[in-house]
N, C-alpha and C positions, 0 to 999 in steps of 0.2 A: 503494500498498498506507500505511496505518495506521501512525504513525510507531509506536506501541505494539511491531507484530509486530517492530521492526527492533530497538528492547527484546530484546525476548524470543530475539534470533537469528534470526527466521527469514528465510529467503532464496526460500525455493519457497508456492508457497497454498496451502492444503490445498481439497483438493474435494470438494467435498457428495457424501456416499453417496446417496441416494437419486437427482441429478437431474447426476452429473455437473461442476457448474459448480466452474472455481475461484472461492475466494473467500476475500475477503482481512475477513471481519467476517461475524458471526451477527446478526439478531435476540435481544434479550431483550424476550420477552414477559410482563408483570408485575401482577397484579393487587391493588390497593390503595383504598384511602378516603384523597381528595381533603382537607381543606380548606380550603376559597376564603369569599373575605370580598365580604358582600353589599351595598350600598348601591345609592347610588338619584347621577348623574349626571342635573340637567340636568332629573329628574322618572320618568329612564328609570333602570332596573334596571339594575345593571356587576354583574359577577365576576371578585375579583382570589387568583389563587393565592394562596393565607398556606403550605401547607405539604404535607409529603405526612403523614399519621398511621404510614400501617399500607402495606406491601405484603411481598407476598408474589410470588415469582418462580414465572413456569406449564412457561414452555419455554425453548429455546437452537433456531432453526427461520433454513433458507437465505434470504438474502434472494430469490436467483431462484427460485427455485419454494418458496418456502413449506412446502415442510414440516419437519414439528420429527425435530429432533437428538438433540435429548439434550438432559435437564430437571434435568440437573446443574451446577452452577456448573465441579466443578472440570474434569470431560470435558470444556464448554467450551472451558477457559480452554485445556488440554492436544491439545488437536482445534486451537487454533486458531495453537500452538507448532508444529504436525506432532510431536506423540506419539501422539499419538491417531488413526487415518485409518479 
């Protein structure tokens, strides 16, 4: 169980409402613009991640069945705390 769930006082794992699996985390799907630096190394192009310029959360989904459970951060946190089933 991730350390963060212990901080929330969670002692039992929440269950995915779609597949019923006990899950200790949600996958956060975020869409964004990422800035990279392009340079030549030995005559070949190389990219280095520089910064996330803009991001937008799309949804939170189950890591077992990959079904969307939430699209709201507060509801996702409440679910992990065991407050929302």
